[in-house]
DRENDO-1510 file (C-alpha; in Angstrom, 1 decimal, always signed):
<recs>
REC; n; res; u; v; w
REC; 1; MET; -0.8; +58.2; -22.5 .
REC; 2; PHE; -3.2; +55.7; -19.6 .
REC; 3; ASP; -6.8; +54.3; -19.7 .
REC; 4; ASN; -8.6; +57.2; -17.8 .
REC; 5; THR; -11.5; +54.5; -17.4 .
REC; 6; ASN; -12.3; +53.2; -13.7 .
REC; 7; LYS; -10.4; +50.3; -13.9 .
REC; 8; ILE; -7.9; +49.7; -11.3 .
REC; 9; LEU; -4.2; +49.3; -12.8 .
REC; 10; ARG; -1.8; +47.2; -11.0 .
REC; 11; VAL; +1.3; +49.3; -11.3 .
REC; 12; ALA; +5.0; +48.8; -10.5 .
REC; 13; ALA; +8.0; +50.2; -11.1 .
REC; 14; TYR; +11.4; +49.7; -12.3 .
REC; 15; CYS; +14.9; +51.6; -11.6 .
REC; 16; ARG; +18.6; +50.9; -12.0 .
REC; 17; VAL; +22.0; +52.3; -10.9 .
REC; 18; SER; +24.8; +50.9; -12.7 .
REC; 19; THR; +27.4; +51.1; -10.1 .
REC; 20; GLU; +28.1; +51.0; -6.6 .
REC; 21; GLU; +29.4; +54.1; -6.1 .
REC; 22; GLU; +27.9; +56.1; -2.9 .
REC; 23; SER; +26.4; +59.2; -5.3 .
REC; 24; GLN; +24.9; +56.8; -7.1 .
REC; 25; GLU; +23.2; +54.9; -4.1 .
REC; 26; SER; +21.9; +58.4; -3.1 .
REC; 27; SER; +19.8; +58.5; -6.7 .
REC; 28; TYR; +18.9; +54.8; -6.4 .
REC; 29; VAL; +17.6; +55.7; -3.3 .
REC; 30; LEU; +16.4; +58.0; -4.7 .
REC; 31; GLN; +14.4; +57.0; -7.6 .
REC; 32; VAL; +12.7; +54.2; -5.8 .
REC; 33; GLU; +10.8; +56.9; -3.1 .
REC; 34; ASN; +9.7; +58.9; -6.0 .
REC; 35; TYR; +8.4; +56.0; -8.0 .
REC; 36; VAL; +6.2; +54.7; -4.8 .
REC; 37; GLU; +5.1; +58.8; -4.6 .
REC; 38; PHE; +4.3; +59.0; -8.1 .
REC; 39; ILE; +2.4; +55.4; -8.1 .
REC; 40; LYS; +0.4; +56.3; -5.0 .
REC; 41; LYS; -1.0; +59.5; -6.3 .
REC; 42; HIS; -3.2; +58.3; -8.8 .
REC; 43; GLU; -6.3; +57.5; -7.5 .
REC; 44; ASN; -6.9; +54.3; -10.1 .
REC; 45; TRP; -3.4; +52.9; -9.4 .
REC; 46; GLU; -2.8; +50.5; -7.2 .
REC; 47; PHE; +0.9; +50.1; -6.3 .
REC; 48; VAL; +2.8; +46.7; -6.6 .
REC; 49; ASP; +6.6; +46.6; -5.8 .
REC; 50; VAL; +9.6; +48.9; -6.8 .
REC; 51; TYR; +11.5; +46.8; -8.6 .
REC; 52; ALA; +15.6; +47.7; -8.2 .
REC; 53; ASP; +18.5; +46.4; -9.7 .
REC; 54; ARG; +21.9; +48.0; -8.3 .
REC; 55; GLY; +25.5; +48.0; -9.4 .
REC; 56; ILE; +23.8; +46.0; -12.2 .
REC; 57; SER; +25.4; +46.7; -15.5 .
REC; 58; GLY; +22.4; +48.0; -18.3 .
REC; 59; THR; +23.6; +46.2; -21.2 .
REC; 60; SER; +21.9; +42.8; -20.8 .
REC; 61; THR; +19.3; +41.6; -18.6 .
REC; 62; ALA; +20.9; +38.2; -17.9 .
REC; 63; HIS; +22.4; +39.7; -14.5 .
REC; 64; ARG; +19.4; +41.6; -13.7 .
REC; 65; LYS; +17.6; +39.7; -10.6 .
REC; 66; ARG; +15.1; +41.9; -9.9 .
REC; 67; PHE; +13.9; +42.7; -13.5 .
REC; 68; LEU; +13.5; +39.2; -14.3 .
REC; 69; GLU; +11.7; +38.5; -11.1 .
REC; 70; MET; +9.2; +41.6; -12.3 .
REC; 71; ILE; +8.7; +39.6; -15.7 .
REC; 72; GLU; +7.8; +36.8; -14.1 .
REC; 73; ASP; +4.8; +38.8; -11.7 .
REC; 74; CYS; +3.5; +40.0; -15.1 .
REC; 75; LYS; +3.3; +36.4; -16.4 .
REC; 76; ALA; +1.7; +35.5; -13.5 .
REC; 77; GLY; -0.3; +38.7; -13.6 .
REC; 78; LYS; +0.7; +40.7; -10.9 .
REC; 79; ILE; +1.0; +44.0; -12.8 .
REC; 80; ASP; -0.5; +45.9; -15.6 .
REC; 81; LEU; +1.5; +48.8; -16.4 .
REC; 82; ILE; +5.7; +49.3; -15.2 .
REC; 83; ILE; +6.6; +52.5; -14.7 .
REC; 84; THR; +10.7; +53.3; -16.0 .
REC; 85; LYS; +12.6; +56.3; -16.3 .
REC; 86; SER; +14.4; +55.2; -20.0 .
REC; 87; ILE; +14.6; +52.5; -22.4 .
REC; 88; SER; +18.4; +53.1; -21.4 .
REC; 89; ARG; +17.8; +52.0; -17.7 .
REC; 90; PHE; +14.9; +49.4; -18.8 .
REC; 91; ALA; +17.3; +47.6; -21.7 .
REC; 92; ARG; +20.3; +49.2; -23.7 .
REC; 93; ASN; +20.0; +45.8; -25.7 .
REC; 94; THR; +17.5; +46.4; -29.0 .
REC; 95; LEU; +17.0; +43.0; -29.3 .
REC; 96; ASP; +16.4; +42.8; -25.2 .
REC; 97; CYS; +14.1; +45.7; -25.0 .
REC; 98; ILE; +12.2; +45.0; -28.1 .
REC; 99; HIS; +11.9; +41.1; -27.0 .
REC; 100; TYR; +10.5; +42.0; -23.5 .
REC; 101; VAL; +8.4; +44.9; -24.9 .
REC; 102; ARG; +6.5; +42.1; -27.1 .
REC; 103; LEU; +6.5; +39.5; -24.8 .
REC; 104; LEU; +4.3; +42.0; -22.1 .
REC; 105; LYS; +1.9; +42.7; -24.8 .
REC; 106; ALA; +1.1; +39.5; -25.8 .
REC; 107; LEU; +0.4; +38.7; -22.1 .
REC; 108; LYS; -3.6; +38.1; -21.9 .
REC; 109; PRO; -3.9; +41.2; -20.5 .
REC; 110; PRO; -1.5; +42.8; -22.4 .
REC; 111; VAL; +1.3; +45.0; -19.4 .
REC; 112; GLY; +2.2; +48.3; -20.9 .
REC; 113; VAL; +6.2; +49.8; -20.3 .
REC; 114; TYR; +5.3; +53.5; -19.2 .
REC; 115; PHE; +9.1; +55.3; -20.5 .
REC; 116; GLU; +9.1; +59.2; -18.1 .
REC; 117; MET; +11.1; +60.4; -20.5 .
REC; 118; ASN; +10.3; +59.4; -24.1 .
REC; 119; GLY; +6.6; +59.9; -22.4 .
REC; 120; TYR; +6.0; +56.8; -24.2 .
REC; 121; ASN; +4.1; +53.9; -23.1 .
REC; 122; THR; +4.1; +50.4; -25.4 .
REC; 123; LEU; +0.9; +49.9; -25.5 .
REC; 124; ASP; -0.3; +53.2; -27.7 .
REC; 125; SER; -0.7; +52.3; -31.1 .
REC; 126; MET; +2.3; +52.7; -33.2 .
REC; 127; SER; +4.3; +52.0; -30.5 .
REC; 128; GLU; +6.8; +49.4; -32.5 .
REC; 129; THR; +8.4; +52.0; -34.7 .
REC; 130; MET; +8.6; +54.5; -31.9 .
REC; 131; LEU; +10.1; +51.4; -29.7 .
REC; 132; THR; +13.0; +49.8; -32.2 .
REC; 133; LEU; +13.9; +53.5; -33.3 .
REC; 134; LEU; +14.4; +54.4; -29.4 .
REC; 135; SER; +16.2; +51.4; -28.1 .
REC; 136; THR; +18.6; +51.7; -31.4 .
REC; 137; VAL; +19.1; +55.0; -30.5 .
REC; 138; ALA; +20.1; +54.3; -26.1 .
REC; 139; GLN; +21.7; +50.8; -27.9 .
REC; 140; GLY; +24.0; +53.4; -29.6 .
REC; 141; GLU; +24.7; +55.1; -26.7 .
REC; 142; SER; +25.8; +52.0; -24.5 .
REC; 143; GLU; +28.1; +51.3; -27.3 .
REC; 144; GLN; +30.1; +54.5; -27.3 .
REC; 145; LYS; +30.4; +54.6; -23.7 .
REC; 146; SER; +31.8; +50.9; -24.0 .
REC; 147; GLU; +33.9; +51.9; -26.7 .
REC; 148; ALA; +35.1; +55.4; -24.4 .
REC; 149; LEU; +35.7; +53.3; -21.6 .
REC; 150; LYS; +37.7; +50.5; -23.4 .
REC; 151; TRP; +40.2; +53.5; -25.0 .
REC; 152; SER; +40.6; +55.2; -21.4 .
REC; 153; TYR; +41.6; +51.7; -20.0 .
REC; 154; ARG; +44.0; +51.5; -22.9 .
REC; 155; ARG; +45.7; +54.5; -22.6 .
REC; 156; ARG; +46.1; +53.7; -18.8 .
REC; 157; PHE; +47.6; +50.9; -19.6 .
REC; 158; LYS; +49.9; +52.0; -21.9 .
REC; 159; LYS; +51.2; +54.4; -19.4 .
REC; 160; GLY; +51.6; +51.8; -17.0 .
REC; 161; ILE; +48.6; +52.3; -14.8 .
REC; 162; PRO; +46.9; +49.1; -14.5 .
REC; 163; VAL; +43.6; +48.9; -12.6 .
REC; 164; ASN; +44.5; +47.5; -9.1 .
REC; 165; ASN; +42.5; +44.7; -7.9 .
REC; 166; MET; +45.2; +43.2; -5.5 .
REC; 167; TRP; +42.5; +43.4; -2.6 .
REC; 168; ALA; +40.9; +39.9; -4.6 .
REC; 169; VAL; +44.5; +37.9; -4.7 .
REC; 170; MET; +45.5; +36.0; -1.1 .
REC; 171; GLY; +48.3; +36.8; -0.3 .
REC; 172; TYR; +47.8; +40.8; -0.7 .
REC; 173; GLY; +46.6; +44.1; +1.0 .
REC; 174; TYR; +47.0; +47.1; +1.4 .
REC; 175; ASP; +48.2; +49.1; +4.5 .
REC; 176; GLU; +46.3; +52.3; +5.4 .
REC; 177; GLU; +47.9; +54.8; +2.8 .
REC; 178; GLY; +46.4; +52.8; -0.2 .
REC; 179; ASN; +50.1; +50.7; -0.4 .
REC; 180; THR; +49.6; +46.8; -1.9 .
REC; 181; ILE; +51.4; +44.3; +1.1 .
REC; 182; ILE; +51.7; +41.5; +1.6 .
REC; 183; ILE; +49.6; +39.4; +4.6 .
REC; 184; GLU; +52.6; +36.6; +6.0 .
REC; 185; GLU; +49.3; +35.2; +7.4 .
REC; 186; GLU; +48.2; +34.2; +3.9 .
REC; 187; ALA; +51.6; +34.5; +2.2 .
REC; 188; VAL; +53.1; +31.7; +3.8 .
REC; 189; PHE; +50.5; +28.7; +2.3 .
REC; 190; ILE; +51.2; +30.7; -1.8 .
REC; 191; ARG; +55.2; +29.9; -1.1 .
REC; 192; PHE; +53.9; +26.6; +0.7 .
REC; 193; MET; +52.1; +25.6; -3.3 .
REC; 194; PHE; +55.3; +27.0; -4.7 .
REC; 195; GLU; +57.6; +25.2; -3.4 .
REC; 196; ALA; +55.7; +22.1; -3.5 .
REC; 197; TYR; +55.1; +21.9; -6.9 .
REC; 198; LEU; +58.3; +21.9; -7.6 .
REC; 199; GLN; +59.3; +19.6; -5.3 .
REC; 200; GLY; +57.0; +17.1; -7.3 .
REC; 201; LYS; +53.6; +17.4; -6.2 .
REC; 202; SER; +50.7; +17.8; -7.7 .
REC; 203; THR; +47.9; +19.9; -7.9 .
REC; 204; LYS; +45.5; +17.6; -6.3 .
REC; 205; GLU; +48.1; +17.1; -4.0 .
REC; 206; ILE; +48.5; +20.4; -2.3 .
REC; 207; ALA; +44.5; +20.9; -2.9 .
REC; 208; ALA; +44.2; +17.5; -0.4 .
REC; 209; ALA; +47.0; +19.4; +1.8 .
REC; 210; LEU; +45.9; +22.7; +1.9 .
REC; 211; THR; +42.0; +21.1; +3.1 .
REC; 212; ALA; +43.7; +18.6; +5.1 .
REC; 213; GLN; +45.4; +21.9; +7.9 .
REC; 214; GLY; +41.7; +24.0; +7.2 .
REC; 215; VAL; +43.6; +26.3; +5.2 .
REC; 216; PRO; +40.0; +28.3; +3.7 .
REC; 217; THR; +40.2; +29.2; -0.3 .
REC; 218; PRO; +40.1; +32.7; -1.1 .
REC; 219; THR; +36.5; +32.9; -2.0 .
REC; 220; GLY; +36.3; +31.2; +1.8 .
REC; 221; LEU; +35.4; +27.5; +1.1 .
REC; 222; ALA; +36.7; +24.5; +2.9 .
REC; 223; VAL; +37.4; +22.5; +0.4 .
REC; 224; TRP; +40.4; +23.6; -2.0 .
REC; 225; ASN; +40.2; +22.2; -5.8 .
REC; 226; PRO; +43.2; +21.7; -8.2 .
REC; 227; GLY; +41.7; +24.1; -10.8 .
REC; 228; THR; +42.1; +27.0; -8.1 .
REC; 229; ILE; +45.8; +25.9; -6.9 .
REC; 230; ALA; +46.7; +25.9; -11.0 .
REC; 231; GLY; +45.1; +29.3; -11.4 .
REC; 232; MET; +47.3; +30.5; -8.5 .
REC; 233; LEU; +50.7; +29.0; -10.0 .
REC; 234; HIS; +49.7; +31.2; -13.3 .
REC; 235; ASN; +49.2; +34.6; -11.1 .
REC; 236; GLU; +52.2; +36.9; -12.2 .
REC; 237; LYS; +51.0; +39.0; -9.3 .
REC; 238; TYR; +53.0; +36.8; -6.6 .
REC; 239; CYS; +56.1; +37.3; -8.7 .
REC; 240; GLY; +55.7; +41.4; -8.2 .
REC; 241; GLU; +54.3; +41.4; -12.3 .
REC; 242; MET; +51.0; +43.0; -13.2 .
REC; 243; ARG; +49.8; +42.0; -16.6 .
REC; 244; MET; +46.8; +44.1; -18.1 .
REC; 245; GLN; +44.3; +43.2; -20.6 .
REC; 246; LYS; +44.6; +39.1; -19.8 .
REC; 247; THR; +41.1; +39.1; -20.8 .
REC; 248; VAL; +38.8; +40.5; -23.5 .
REC; 249; THR; +35.5; +41.3; -24.0 .
REC; 250; LEU; +34.8; +40.8; -27.6 .
REC; 251; ASP; +31.2; +41.9; -27.5 .
REC; 252; MET; +29.5; +43.6; -25.1 .
REC; 253; PHE; +25.7; +42.2; -25.7 .
REC; 254; THR; +26.6; +38.5; -25.5 .
REC; 255; GLU; +25.0; +36.9; -23.3 .
REC; 256; ASN; +26.0; +37.5; -19.6 .
REC; 257; HIS; +29.5; +39.6; -21.2 .
REC; 258; ARG; +31.6; +37.0; -21.9 .
REC; 259; VAL; +34.4; +37.4; -21.3 .
REC; 260; ILE; +37.6; +35.1; -22.7 .
REC; 261; LYS; +41.3; +35.2; -22.4 .
REC; 262; ASN; +43.2; +37.5; -24.4 .
REC; 263; ARG; +45.0; +35.2; -26.8 .
REC; 264; GLY; +46.0; +37.8; -29.3 .
REC; 265; HIS; +42.8; +39.6; -29.7 .
REC; 266; ALA; +44.3; +42.8; -28.0 .
REC; 267; ALA; +47.9; +43.9; -26.7 .
REC; 268; GLN; +48.5; +43.2; -23.2 .
REC; 269; TYR; +50.5; +45.2; -21.1 .
REC; 270; ILE; +52.8; +44.1; -18.9 .
REC; 271; ILE; +55.1; +45.9; -15.5 .
REC; 272; ARG; +57.6; +43.9; -13.9 .
REC; 273; ASP; +58.2; +44.7; -9.7 .
REC; 274; TYR; +55.4; +47.3; -9.9 .
REC; 275; HIS; +54.4; +45.3; -5.9 .
REC; 276; PRO; +56.6; +43.2; -3.8 .
REC; 277; ALA; +56.6; +39.3; -4.6 .
REC; 278; ILE; +56.0; +36.3; -2.6 .
REC; 279; VAL; +57.9; +33.9; -4.7 .
REC; 280; THR; +61.0; +35.4; -6.4 .
REC; 281; ARG; +61.0; +35.0; -10.6 .
REC; 282; GLU; +62.9; +32.4; -10.5 .
REC; 283; CYS; +60.8; +30.3; -8.9 .
REC; 284; PHE; +57.4; +31.3; -10.8 .
REC; 285; LEU; +59.5; +30.7; -14.0 .
REC; 286; LYS; +60.1; +27.4; -13.2 .
REC; 287; VAL; +57.0; +26.6; -12.3 .
REC; 288; GLN; +55.5; +27.7; -15.4 .
REC; 289; GLU; +58.2; +25.3; -17.2 .
REC; 290; ARG; +56.9; +22.2; -15.1 .
REC; 291; PHE; +53.4; +23.2; -16.4 .
REC; 292; ARG; +54.5; +23.5; -20.0 .
REC; 293; ASN; +56.6; +19.8; -19.2 .
REC; 294; GLY; +53.1; +18.2; -18.3 .
REC; 295; GLY; +54.4; +18.1; -14.8 .
REC; 296; ASN; +51.1; +18.2; -12.9 .
REC; 297; ARG; +52.1; +14.0; -12.7 .
REC; 298; SER; +51.9; +13.5; -8.6 .
REC; 299; HIS; +55.4; +11.9; -9.6 .
REC; 300; PRO; +58.0; +12.1; -12.3 .
REC; 301; ALA; +57.6; +9.4; -14.8 .
REC; 302; LYS; +59.7; +6.3; -14.4 .
REC; 303; GLU; +62.2; +5.3; -17.0 .
REC; 304; ARG; +61.1; +2.6; -19.1 .
REC; 305; PRO; +63.9; +0.1; -19.6 .
REC; 306; GLU; +65.7; +0.6; -22.7 .
REC; 307; LYS; +65.3; -2.8; -25.1 .
REC; 308; ILE; +67.6; -4.6; -25.8 .
REC; 309; LYS; +67.5; -6.6; -29.5 .
REC; 310; TYR; +70.2; -9.0; -28.6 .
REC; 311; LYS; +71.3; -10.7; -32.6 .
REC; 312; PRO; +74.0; -13.5; -32.4 .
REC; 313; ILE; +76.9; -13.6; -34.8 .
REC; 314; ARG; +76.5; -15.8; -37.8 .
REC; 315; LYS; +80.0; -16.1; -39.4 .
REC; 316; GLY; +83.4; -15.9; -38.3 .
REC; 317; ALA; +85.1; -17.2; -35.3 .
REC; 318; LEU; +82.4; -15.7; -32.8 .
REC; 319; ALA; +79.5; -17.5; -34.9 .
REC; 320; GLY; +77.1; -18.3; -32.2 .
REC; 321; PHE; +77.9; -15.3; -29.7 .
REC; 322; VAL; +75.7; -13.1; -28.6 .
REC; 323; PRO; +77.4; -9.3; -27.6 .
REC; 324; ILE; +75.4; -7.8; -24.7 .
REC; 325; PRO; +75.8; -4.3; -23.6 .
REC; 326; ALA; +78.2; -3.3; -21.2 .
REC; 327; SER; +75.0; -1.2; -19.4 .
REC; 328; VAL; +73.0; -4.4; -19.3 .
REC; 329; GLU; +72.6; -5.3; -15.5 .
REC; 330; LEU; +69.8; -7.8; -15.8 .
REC; 331; ILE; +70.7; -10.6; -18.8 .
REC; 332; ASP; +67.1; -12.6; -20.0 .
REC; 333; ILE; +68.8; -16.0; -20.2 .
REC; 334; GLU; +65.8; -17.5; -21.9 .
REC; 335; HIS; +65.5; -14.8; -24.3 .
REC; 336; LEU; +69.0; -15.3; -25.3 .
REC; 337; LYS; +68.1; -19.5; -25.3 .
REC; 338; LYS; +65.1; -18.4; -27.4 .
REC; 339; ILE; +67.4; -16.6; -30.4 .
REC; 340; CYS; +70.4; -18.8; -30.0 .
REC; 341; LYS; +67.8; -21.8; -30.7 .
REC; 342; ILE; +69.3; -23.3; -27.6 .
</recs>
């Protein structure tokens, strides 16, 4: 399994748990302790570090900070061997798994990855065939779990049970019993946004006003931007409505799990009067109507004066006269002279 010579191997471990739940937190701590003990009990192994990511999905390496740090340390020649629990903990994406294993094997000296559950070392002969087979199985398991989770959410939505994330929405919070409540200290600024926009203010002007008043943004920043204001003015939650599946992830293995707006990709579910409204539904719909009409200008566009075409009468008793509509308040005398050739 390992090189039994007296060569000192610099060994690191990688572990990951997929959520921040309390049970997973204990699993994370236990994994770290086990790897430290496992590495230190080998006489010809030199402990490097335990690289651990918490609360990170395994279907992409894009957000696994410690994983990427470990790869960089391997490139820097600091590690000879990586110990990990299984391929599904290392990478559930076949392409990612093969990519990183090949990258590590190509280093000089090569770095091996040992998967405990499979008893498999990537530096062994026949490693490429076994790696492809095992990582494909791991990816298949991830796809099944992802589809099962999507199915579960769809069932919840159809029954009118949303994923309630009101804690992340400015103006809302929860009481001791877990019920959604309005936080008036924040709601006053939400109402200001809607009222100001209906009075003709632009999102830029509203953002500037909130910044000047020292109101922190939902993420705690000191400066508001028009995009944040527009997003909040479009948020149906403020009129007591809950819309589910507004966004979708088309491919669980795309870079960063890219989420896109649901433009007919999947069914959306709407529950009205799900929680207390900060603004009326009528107010919310009027704001949406103004957006549709291009109403994000600082002031309504001024009406252009109607261009009057003066035509002198050429025949009859009134020949030479120019009819002027009664609605015209200001007459362009010079223009009249020109067309009448005076």
